[in-house]
C-alpha positions in Angstrom: 136.7 90.5 94.3 133.7 91.5 92.1 133.2 95.2 90.9 129.5 94.5 90.9 127.4 97.4 92.4 124.5 96.3 94.4 121.2 98.1 94.7 119.3 98.6 98.0 116.0 100.0 96.2 114.4 100.3 92.9 112.8 103.5 91.8 110.0 104.2 89.6 109.3 108.0 88.6 105.9 108.9 87.5 106.3 112.3 85.8 103.0 113.4 84.3 103.0 115.8 81.2 100.0 117.8 82.7 98.9 118.9 86.3 96.3 116.1 86.3 96.6 115.0 89.9 94.0 112.2 89.8 95.7 110.7 86.8 99.2 110.5 88.4 97.2 109.1 91.5 95.7 106.3 89.7 99.0 105.6 87.9 100.7 105.2 91.2 98.1 103.0 92.7 98.2 100.9 89.3 101.8 100.6 89.7 101.5 99.6 93.4 99.1 97.0 92.5 101.2 95.5 89.8 104.5 95.4 92.4 102.1 93.4 94.7 101.3 90.9 92.2 104.9 90.4 91.8 104.9 90.2 95.5 107.0 93.2 96.2 106.1 95.7 98.9 106.4 99.4 97.8 106.6 102.7 99.4 105.5 106.3 97.8 106.5 109.6 98.2 105.7 112.8 96.5 108.3 114.2 94.2 107.8 117.8 95.1 106.9 118.5 91.5 104.1 116.8 89.5 104.5 113.4 90.2 105.0 110.5 92.6 108.1 108.2 93.2 107.5 104.5 93.9 110.1 102.8 95.8 110.6 99.0 96.2 113.3 98.1 99.0 115.7 95.4 97.9 117.9 93.0 99.9 121.2 94.5 98.6 122.1 91.4 96.9 120.7 92.5 93.5 123.1 94.1 91.2 122.3 97.6 89.7 122.1 96.0 86.4 119.5 93.5 87.4 117.6 96.1 89.1 117.7 98.5 86.2 116.4 95.7 84.0 113.6 94.5 86.3 112.4 98.2 86.8 112.5 98.6 82.9 110.4 95.5 82.4 107.9 96.2 84.8 107.8 99.6 83.5 107.1 98.2 79.8 104.4 95.7 81.4 102.6 98.5 83.4 102.4 100.8 80.3 101.0 97.7 78.2 98.0 98.0 80.6 97.1 101.5 79.6 99.1 102.8 76.8 97.0 105.8 76.1 97.7 107.2 79.5 101.4 105.9 80.1 104.6 105.8 78.1 108.2 105.3 78.5 108.9 107.9 76.0 111.6 110.3 77.2 111.1 113.3 75.0 108.2 115.4 76.3 107.0 116.1 72.6 106.5 112.5 72.0 104.2 112.0 75.1 101.5 114.4 75.1 98.9 113.9 77.8 100.5 110.6 79.0 102.5 110.0 82.2 106.1 109.2 82.0 107.0 106.1 83.9 110.7 106.6 84.2 112.7 103.6 85.4 115.8 105.1 84.3 116.5 106.2 88.0 118.2 102.6 88.7 121.5 102.8 86.9 124.9 103.4 88.6 125.0 107.0 87.6 121.1 107.8 88.0 119.8 110.1 90.7 116.5 110.9 92.2 115.1 113.4 94.5 115.7 111.5 98.0 113.1 111.6 100.6 112.8 115.1 102.5 114.7 116.7 99.6 113.6 120.7 99.3 113.0 121.2 95.4 114.3 124.5 93.9 110.6 125.8 93.1 108.3 128.4 94.0 106.8 127.6 97.6 109.8 125.3 98.4 108.1 121.8 98.1 109.5 118.8 99.4 109.9 115.3 98.2 108.4 113.4 101.1 107.2 110.0 101.9 103.5 109.6 102.4 101.1 106.5 102.7 99.5 104.5 100.3 96.2 105.1 102.3 97.0 108.9 101.9 97.2 108.4 98.2 94.1 106.1 98.0 91.8 108.9 100.0 93.2 111.9 97.8 94.8 113.2 100.8 98.1 113.7 99.4 99.2 115.1 95.9 102.6 115.4 94.4 103.2 119.1 95.9 101.1 118.8 99.3 104.3 119.1 101.5 106.5 122.1 101.7 109.2 123.2 103.8 106.6 125.1 105.8 104.4 122.1 106.8 106.9 119.3 106.8 108.3 119.4 110.5 104.6 119.4 111.7 103.6 116.4 109.6 106.7 114.6 110.8 106.0 115.5 114.3 102.6 114.4 113.8 102.9 111.0 111.9 106.5 110.1 112.3 108.8 109.1 109.3 106.3 106.7 107.5 109.4 105.2 105.5 111.1 104.1 108.8 110.5 100.3 108.5 111.2 100.3 104.5 114.9 99.2 105.0 114.0 96.2 107.1 111.6 95.1 104.2 114.2 94.5 101.5 113.4 91.8 99.1 115.1 89.8 96.5 114.1 90.2 92.8 114.6 86.5 92.0 110.9 85.4 92.2 109.3 88.6 91.0 111.8 88.6 87.9 110.4 85.0 87.3 107.0 85.9 87.7 107.5 88.8 85.5 108.8 86.9 82.7 105.4 84.9 82.6 103.4 87.9 82.7 105.3 89.3 79.5 104.2 86.1 77.7 100.4 86.4 78.6 
């Protein structure tokens, strides 16, 4: 029996070094477009802090190592499209004014704020699912949802991620396509 661990999602954490909501919104949309080019659907949620999490559902047959390598490679390609605005530099001192494209949330011991997690910050912001349309229109920012308004939102629009688990994809073809993109 194999001891491999399998992933059911890939996570990209966009963490801006400033409170520029428009820049992080544009980065989220750009990453969504790159993932679409790789034939992968994606979902988005607020972090409850300054950024967004972009999530790709997987088919459950991708090892955590493959998922981690894939997200890292996508991150590198994405950053190459706008190196003045994006980075994979972990240290805040090395990324002034740029958005940290954190792909390190995909390893075996890695974590990220799950959907509907209340963050330990003033105002009790919540890391909450939203739609790409809300991001495009500018209706939702990283700190839009709080413990005070989330129940009303869910009652109004439902769980916008409800269908996500049924949309899981293999990374085989996207990895092949990514390999050709990296050579271009």
